[in-house]
N, C-alpha and C positions, 0 to 999 in steps of 0.2 A: 868201288862202284857207286855211282849216283843214280837215283831213280827220280824221275819227274812224272807228274800226273797232269793230264789235261782232261777236261770234260767237254765233249763235242756232240753235235747233232741235237735235234729236238728231243731225242730219246735219252739224252744224257749218257753217252757211252764213255767209259774210262779208257783213255789212250795213254800208254806208258812209254817213256823213253828211258832206256837203260844205257848208261854211259860207263865205259871202262876207263882205266887210267890212261890209255893211249889216245882217248878222245873218240874212238869208234863207238857207235851206238846202234841199238836195236830199237825199232819202232814196233810196238805191240798193240794190235787192235786199233788201227788208224781209223777213227770214226769221223774224220772231217767230212762234213756234209755241205756246208756253205763255203763259198770262196774265201770269206774272211777267216774261217777256221784253218783252211790250208795255208793262208798267208800268215796267220799267227804261228802255226807250227814251223813254217819255213823261216820266219824271222827269229824264232827261238833258236833254231839250229844254227843260223848264221851268227847270232849274238854270242852263243856259247862256243862257237868255233868247233863244233863236233861234226863227225863224219858218219852218216847213216850207211851201215853195211849189211843190215838184216831187217827184213820185214816179216813179222810173225803174226799169225792169226790163231787165237786160242780156239775159235770155232768160226764158222762162216755164216752166221746170221747177218742179214743185210747191214744192220747198224754197226757191226764190227768191221765191215769191209768197205764202207762208204769211201774212205780215203785211199784205198789201195791204188786206184788209177792215178791219183795225184803223186803218190810216192814212186810209182813206176815211171811216170813221165819226168818227174823232177830229179830223181836220184838213180833211176835205172834198176830199181830193186823189184824183183818178183816176190810173190808171197811164199811163205813156208808155213804150213799149218802143223801145229803140234797137237797131239791127241792127249789131252789131260784127263780123259775119262777112264783110262785103264789103270 
């Protein structure tokens, strides 16, 4: 498994990409706020040849979900929220 970290939005949100050996990946807390941030993430995914299959939110503060609509439109992924507080 490979883990990549991006810092997006004016609030500095950590967005993580977890990639398994098959090339499938999860996008966690997609904080892309500006168009250039969405483009950076899209270009990274293309360059690595990875396949987004899961969009996770650790929680639903605005800064952590800014990029969810981009991921839905581009990759057809709806969010899945995990509750890490229990």
